[in-house]
C-alpha positions as CSV (number, residue, x, y, z in Angstrom):
1,P,-2.3,-8.1,-11.0
2,A,-2.0,-10.4,-14.0
3,D,-4.9,-12.4,-12.7
4,L,-7.1,-9.3,-12.4
5,R,-6.2,-8.2,-16.0
6,S,-7.2,-11.7,-17.2
7,L,-10.8,-10.9,-15.9
8,H,-11.1,-8.3,-18.6
9,R,-9.4,-10.3,-21.3
10,E,-11.1,-13.6,-20.7
11,H,-14.4,-12.6,-19.3
12,G,-15.0,-9.0,-20.4
13,I,-15.1,-7.7,-16.8
14,N,-14.3,-4.0,-16.8
15,R,-15.0,-3.0,-13.2
16,I,-14.4,-4.7,-9.8
17,S,-14.6,-3.5,-6.3
18,G,-11.6,-4.2,-4.1
19,V,-12.2,-4.1,-0.3
20,G,-9.3,-4.2,2.1
21,G,-6.8,-2.3,4.1
22,R,-3.8,-0.2,3.0
23,K,-1.7,-3.2,1.8
24,V,-4.4,-4.3,-0.6
25,A,-5.1,-0.7,-1.7
26,T,-1.3,0.0,-2.2
27,S,-0.8,-3.1,-4.3
28,L,-3.8,-2.4,-6.6
29,V,-2.8,1.2,-7.0
30,D,0.9,0.4,-7.7
31,A,-0.3,-2.2,-10.3
32,G,-2.2,0.5,-12.2
33,L,-5.6,-1.2,-11.6
34,V,-7.4,1.6,-9.7
35,Q,-9.3,4.5,-11.1
36,D,-11.5,5.5,-8.2
37,I,-11.1,5.3,-4.4
38,Y,-14.0,5.3,-2.0
39,L,-12.9,5.9,1.6
40,T,-15.0,5.6,4.7
41,T,-13.2,6.8,7.8
42,S,-14.1,7.5,11.4
43,A,-12.3,7.9,14.7
44,M,-12.2,4.5,16.4
45,A,-10.4,3.7,19.6
46,P,-7.7,2.5,19.8
47,A,-6.9,3.3,16.2
48,E,-4.3,5.8,15.4
49,P,-5.5,9.1,13.8
50,H,-4.5,10.1,10.3
51,T,-3.4,6.6,9.3
52,P,-2.8,6.7,5.5
53,W,-4.7,4.5,3.2
54,Y,-1.6,4.2,0.9
55,A,1.7,2.7,2.1
56,G,3.8,2.7,-1.0
57,E,6.6,4.7,-2.5
58,R,4.6,6.6,-5.1
59,P,1.4,8.0,-3.8
60,P,-1.0,8.9,-6.6
61,S,-2.3,12.3,-7.4
62,L,-6.0,12.4,-6.3
63,Q,-8.9,14.6,-7.3
64,L,-11.7,14.9,-4.8
65,I,-15.1,14.1,-6.3
66,V,-17.3,14.0,-3.2
67,R,-16.8,14.3,0.5
68,K,-19.7,13.9,3.0
69,M,-19.6,13.9,6.7
70,E,-22.2,12.3,8.9
71,D,-22.4,13.1,12.6
72,A,-22.7,9.7,14.2
73,L,-23.5,9.4,17.9
74,E,-20.0,10.0,19.2
75,R,-17.7,10.0,16.2
76,P,-18.1,11.7,12.8
77,I,-17.9,9.4,9.7
78,V,-16.4,10.8,6.5
79,F,-17.2,9.3,3.1
80,E,-14.9,10.3,0.2
81,H,-14.9,9.5,-3.5
82,L,-11.5,10.3,-5.0
83,A,-10.3,9.8,-8.6
84,I,-6.7,9.0,-9.5
85,V,-5.3,11.6,-11.8
86,R,-3.5,10.1,-14.6
87,L,-1.0,12.3,-16.4
88,A,-1.2,12.3,-20.2
89,T,1.7,10.6,-21.9
90,V,3.0,11.8,-25.3
């Protein structure tokens, strides 16, 4: 996380795209580095259904921005854009 923060401080980079599984997603969310989540899911054999994208202790509150479903040949594909809801601090 400190290395990612240095991208902004040293190079002015404000937005990056992180691609990975639930361990990567969980570490980035827990470090406070995520604003938006884009999920693409489909039923794939032998994958287990309803596998969560987040595996940490404090799942974030999410606001659905967009959800689209596409009927692929045999399995539907779901595209979701979610925003992490940050509570205002006083």
